[in-house]
C-alpha positions in Angstrom: 34.7 51.4 -51.4 38.4 50.7 -51.7 39.5 49.0 -54.8 40.4 45.3 -54.5 43.7 43.9 -55.9 44.6 40.5 -57.1 47.9 39.0 -55.8 48.9 35.7 -57.2 51.9 33.3 -57.0 53.6 32.7 -60.4 56.6 30.8 -61.6 58.7 33.6 -63.2 59.7 33.0 -66.8 60.0 35.0 -70.0 56.4 34.5 -71.0 55.1 36.0 -67.7 57.1 39.2 -68.4 55.8 39.4 -71.9 52.2 39.0 -70.8 52.4 42.3 -68.9 53.9 44.1 -71.8 57.5 44.0 -70.7 60.1 45.0 -73.3 60.6 41.9 -75.5 64.3 42.8 -76.2 65.1 43.0 -72.5 63.0 40.0 -71.3 65.7 37.5 -70.8 67.9 40.0 -69.0 65.0 41.3 -67.0 64.2 37.8 -65.9 67.4 37.6 -63.9 65.9 40.1 -61.5 62.9 38.0 -60.9 64.1 34.4 -60.9 65.1 33.3 -57.4 67.8 30.7 -56.7 69.4 29.1 -53.6 72.9 27.7 -53.8 74.6 25.5 -51.2 78.4 26.0 -50.9 80.8 23.7 -49.0 83.3 23.2 -47.5 84.1 26.7 -46.2 86.4 28.0 -43.5 84.8 30.2 -40.9 86.6 33.2 -42.5 85.3 32.3 -46.0 81.7 31.8 -44.7 81.8 35.1 -42.8 82.9 37.0 -45.9 80.2 35.4 -48.1 77.6 36.3 -45.4 78.7 40.0 -45.3 79.0 40.2 -49.1 75.5 38.8 -49.6 74.1 41.4 -47.1 75.9 44.2 -48.9 74.2 43.1 -52.1 70.7 43.2 -50.6 70.3 39.4 -50.2 71.4 37.0 -47.5 73.4 33.8 -46.7 72.8 31.2 -44.0 75.9 30.0 -42.2 76.9 28.2 -39.0 75.8 30.3 -36.0 79.3 30.4 -34.6 80.9 31.8 -37.7 80.5 35.3 -36.5 82.6 34.6 -33.4 85.1 32.5 -35.2 84.4 29.5 -33.0 83.1 27.4 -35.9 86.1 25.7 -37.6 84.2 25.3 -40.9 80.7 25.9 -42.3 78.5 25.2 -45.2 76.6 28.1 -46.7 73.2 28.6 -48.3 73.0 31.8 -50.3 69.7 32.9 -51.9 68.7 35.7 -54.2 67.7 36.6 -57.7 70.1 35.6 -60.5 71.0 39.3 -60.8 71.8 39.6 -57.0 73.9 36.4 -57.0 75.9 37.7 -60.0 76.7 40.8 -58.1 77.7 38.8 -55.1 80.0 36.7 -57.3 81.5 39.8 -58.8 82.4 41.2 -55.4 83.8 37.9 -54.2 86.3 38.0 -57.1 88.4 40.5 -55.1 88.2 38.7 -51.7 91.0 36.7 -50.2 91.1 33.0 -49.0 90.5 31.6 -52.5 87.0 33.2 -52.8 88.0 34.5 -56.3 87.8 30.9 -57.5 84.5 30.4 -55.8 83.1 33.4 -57.6 83.8 31.7 -60.9 82.1 28.5 -59.7 79.0 30.5 -58.6 78.7 32.0 -62.0 79.1 28.6 -63.6 76.4 27.2 -61.4 74.0 30.0 -62.3 74.5 29.9 -66.0 75.3 26.2 -66.8 72.9 24.2 -68.9 72.8 20.4 -69.2 74.5 19.2 -72.4 72.1 17.5 -74.9 72.5 13.8 -75.7 71.7 12.4 -79.1 70.3 8.8 -79.3 69.0 7.2 -82.4 68.4 10.6 -84.0 66.5 11.9 -81.0 68.0 14.9 -79.3 67.5 14.8 -75.6 67.8 18.5 -74.8 66.3 18.3 -71.3 63.9 21.1 -72.0 61.0 18.7 -71.2 60.7 15.6 -69.0 61.4 12.2 -70.6 59.7 9.0 -69.8 61.6 5.7 -69.3 59.4 2.6 -69.6 60.3 -0.4 -67.5 60.7 -3.8 -69.2 61.6 -6.6 -66.7 62.5 -9.9 -68.3 62.7 -11.6 -65.0 60.7 -14.2 -63.0 61.0 -12.3 -59.7 60.8 -8.5 -60.1 58.8 -6.9 -57.4 55.9 -5.6 -59.6 55.7 -7.6 -62.8 58.1 -10.6 -62.2 57.2 -13.4 -64.7 54.8 -11.3 -66.7 57.2 -10.7 -69.6 59.6 -13.5 -69.1 59.4 -15.0 -72.6 60.6 -13.1 -75.7 57.2 -12.8 -77.3 55.5 -11.3 -74.2 58.5 -9.0 -73.5 58.4 -7.7 -77.1 54.6 -7.1 -77.0 55.0 -5.1 -73.8 57.8 -3.1 -75.2 55.6 -2.3 -78.2 52.9 -1.1 -75.8 55.3 1.1 -73.9 56.4 2.7 -77.1 52.8 3.2 -78.2 51.9 4.7 -74.9 54.7 7.3 -75.2 57.9 6.0 -73.7 61.0 8.0 -74.8 63.3 5.2 -73.6 62.8 1.5 -72.9 64.8 0.2 -69.9 65.4 -3.5 -70.3 66.5 -5.7 -67.3 67.3 -9.4 -67.0 68.1 -9.5 -63.3 65.8 -8.4 -60.5 67.4 -5.8 -58.2 64.5 -5.7 -55.8 65.4 -6.0 -52.1 66.6 -9.5 -51.2 66.8 -10.6 -54.8 69.6 -13.1 -55.5 72.1 -12.4 -58.2 71.6 -14.1 -61.5 74.4 -15.9 -63.5 75.6 -13.4 -66.1 75.2 -15.8 -69.0 71.6 -16.4 -67.9 71.0 -12.6 -67.7 72.4 -12.2 -71.2 70.3 -15.1 -72.5 67.2 -13.3 -71.2 67.7 -9.9 -72.7 69.5 -10.4 -76.0 66.6 -12.0 -78.0 64.3 -9.2 -76.8 66.8 -6.4 -77.6 67.3 -7.8 -81.1 63.6 -8.1 -81.8 62.8 -4.6 -80.5 65.7 -3.2 -82.5 64.5 -4.9 -85.6 60.9 -3.6 -85.3 61.7 -0.3 -83.7 65.1 0.9 -84.9 64.8 4.4 -83.6 63.6 3.9 -80.0 66.4 4.5 -77.5 67.1 1.5 -75.3 68.7 1.2 -71.9 70.2 -1.9 -70.3 69.5 -2.2 -66.6 72.5 -4.3 -65.4 75.4 -4.2 -62.9 77.4 -6.6 -65.0 79.9 -5.4 -67.6 79.7 -8.4 -69.8 75.9 -8.0 -70.0 76.3 -4.3 -70.8 78.8 -5.1 -73.6 76.6 -7.7 -75.3 73.6 -5.4 -75.0 75.4 -2.5 -76.5 76.7 -4.7 -79.4 73.0 -5.7 -80.0 71.9 -2.1 -80.3 71.3 -0.8 -76.8 72.2 2.9 -76.3 72.5 3.5 -72.5 73.9 1.6 -69.5 71.8 1.9 -66.4 74.0 0.5 -63.6 72.2 0.1 -60.2 75.6 0.0 -58.5 77.1 3.1 -60.3 80.1 0.9 -61.5 80.8 -0.3 -57.9 79.7 -3.9 -58.4 81.8 -4.6 -61.5 85.0 -2.6 -62.0 85.0 -3.5 -65.8 81.8 -1.5 -66.2 83.8 1.8 -66.3 85.9 0.4 -69.2 82.8 -0.6 -71.1 81.2 2.8 -70.6 84.4 4.6 -71.7 85.1 2.4 -74.7 81.5 2.6 -76.1 81.2 6.3 -75.1 77.6 5.9 -74.2 75.4 7.5 -71.6 75.8 6.0 -68.2 73.1 6.2 -65.5 74.6 6.2 -62.0 72.2 4.8 -59.4 73.1 5.3 -55.7 72.7 2.2 -53.6 73.7 1.4 -50.0 74.8 -2.2 -50.2 73.6 -4.7 -52.8 70.1 -6.0 -53.6 70.8 -9.0 -51.4 71.3 -6.9 -48.3 70.5 -3.2 -49.0 67.3 -3.2 -46.9 69.0 -4.6 -43.8 68.7 -1.5 -41.5 69.9 1.2 -44.0 71.4 4.0 -42.0 72.6 7.5 -42.8 73.5 10.6 -40.7 72.0 12.7 -43.5 70.7 10.8 -46.4 70.6 13.5 -49.0 73.9 15.0 -48.0 75.6 11.6 -48.2 74.1 10.8 -51.6 75.2 14.2 -52.9 78.8 13.6 -51.6 78.7 10.1 -53.2 77.9 11.5 -56.6 80.4 14.3 -56.2 83.2 11.7 -55.6 81.9 9.3 -58.3 81.8 12.0 -61.0 85.4 12.9 -60.2 86.4 9.2 -60.2 84.8 8.6 -63.6 86.3 11.8 -65.1 89.8 10.6 -63.9 89.1 7.3 -65.7 88.3 9.1 -68.9 84.5 9.0 -68.9 82.9 12.3 -70.1 80.8 14.1 -67.6 78.4 15.0 -70.4 77.5 11.2 -70.7 76.4 10.9 -67.1 72.9 10.7 -65.7 72.3 10.6 -61.9 69.7 8.6 -60.1 69.5 8.9 -56.2 68.3 5.3 -56.0 64.9 5.4 -54.5 64.4 2.2 -52.6 68.0 1.1 -52.9 69.1 0.9 -49.3 66.7 3.5 -47.9 63.8 3.5 -45.5 60.4 4.9 -46.5 61.2 8.1 -44.6 64.6 8.4 -46.3 63.0 8.0 -49.7 60.5 10.8 -49.0 63.3 13.0 -47.8 65.3 12.4 -51.0 62.2 13.2 -53.1 61.5 16.4 -51.2 65.1 17.6 -51.8 65.4 16.2 -55.3 66.1 19.6 -56.8 69.5 19.6 -54.8 70.8 17.1 -57.3 70.3 19.5 -60.2 73.3 21.5 -59.1 75.5 18.9 -60.8 74.2 20.2 -64.1 73.5 16.6 -65.2 70.2 15.0 -66.1 68.4 13.6 -63.0 66.5 10.4 -63.2 64.1 9.0 -60.6 62.7 5.5 -60.4 59.9 5.5 -57.9 57.2 3.5 -59.6 55.2 1.0 -57.5 58.1 0.7 -55.0 57.8 -0.6 -51.4 57.8 2.8 -49.7 54.6 3.6 -51.6 53.1 0.2 -50.7 53.9 0.9 -47.1 52.5 4.4 -47.2 49.1 3.5 -48.8 49.0 0.0 -47.3 48.3 -1.7 -50.6 50.2 -3.8 -53.1 47.5 -3.5 -55.8 49.1 -2.1 -59.0 46.1 0.1 -59.8 46.4 1.8 -56.4 50.2 1.9 -56.6 50.0 3.7 -60.0 47.9 6.4 -58.3 50.5 6.8 -55.6 53.2 6.8 -58.3 51.4 9.5 -60.2 51.2 11.7 -57.0 55.0 11.5 -56.7 55.5 12.0 -60.4 53.5 15.2 -60.3 55.8 16.6 -57.6 58.9 15.5 -59.6 57.7 17.1 -62.8 57.3 20.4 -60.9 60.8 20.0 -59.4 62.3 19.7 -62.9 63.4 16.0 -62.9 64.6 15.1 -66.3 63.7 11.4 -66.6 60.9 9.5 -64.8 61.2 5.7 -64.9 57.8 4.1 -64.6 55.8 0.9 -65.2 52.6 2.7 -66.4 53.8 4.9 -69.3 50.3 5.8 -70.5 49.3 7.4 -67.3 52.5 9.4 -66.9 52.3 10.6 -70.5 48.8 12.1 -69.7 50.2 13.6 -66.5 53.1 15.2 -68.4 50.7 16.7 -71.0 48.6 18.3 -68.2 51.7 19.4 -66.2 53.1 21.2 -69.2 50.0 23.5 -69.2 50.3 24.2 -65.5 54.0 24.6 -64.7 
């Protein structure tokens, strides 16, 4: 009888090489030959795309370009180049000597391959992004879509914050204005009056827990930061209130940029995109440049593609499927999908127990995709999921 072999899929990492007896001193370098990446490059002229295609083929890998690049009929093209880290480094080395500005692109390819997300320090905790972090939701509102009114008074809000911390939250995200679809804006002073007593009480009892303020209003963010909040989570990515950029710069704090088409009052009125992931990517690219020009450090930014903020159910799922695309910014990626309407529509239920199961299904996918922060209502269940996922991925 012929001998049977075992063939299995693995996620290549240093530990897998060491398990088979690979040279420990060479493991990290050796991993470059076994770790596969795909990079999307744009915009390119037809000539640039053609050179990249031919260079990739000469290095034993390949690049996908517009079908009319070879004839020169395509005026421009994006390019998807794939290969091991080792192969992509060789491609970049060869591109250094090519015309049409490809020497500059070579440096950007090397940067994209080797760059790591800069750590952020909050209340003595180093967020090094080597593991997923959990953001627990605390809505101090009467009208949020899942728990509106549940924690509207200070005592109830504080008790819930304490439970989120006990359950394993790394960050508590505090909001005083609902941003669910069709929610009406709240007077800023009313918003501040809702959140400040809760922030102060949490900070008194839990001085080391990082806190985030979920607001689109600069005045609210300023008062919250003065009271001990560490992060601004702006659902409008500084588009609603121009003064938000000034607050973020002056306080030099982490800033979460959430993509939204429209405002909560109108964002679900027939949201339309030609290519939702492409357009969000382009939005962040421009936003990061805008904030850098204003003086806000890139290392302080966290990006959130804005699940449910001006997107249909199908568009939300497309964003989730392609969530790894956003990691190319070399910034932490946050996703807030918990109990949202696209899940209600998919499972045809608005029961929180059922919605948490649907949320967990998405969370498992996001953990495997390497998302850095997951924003959820049920922290305890996600904490369990993270523990199990760490053993599997």
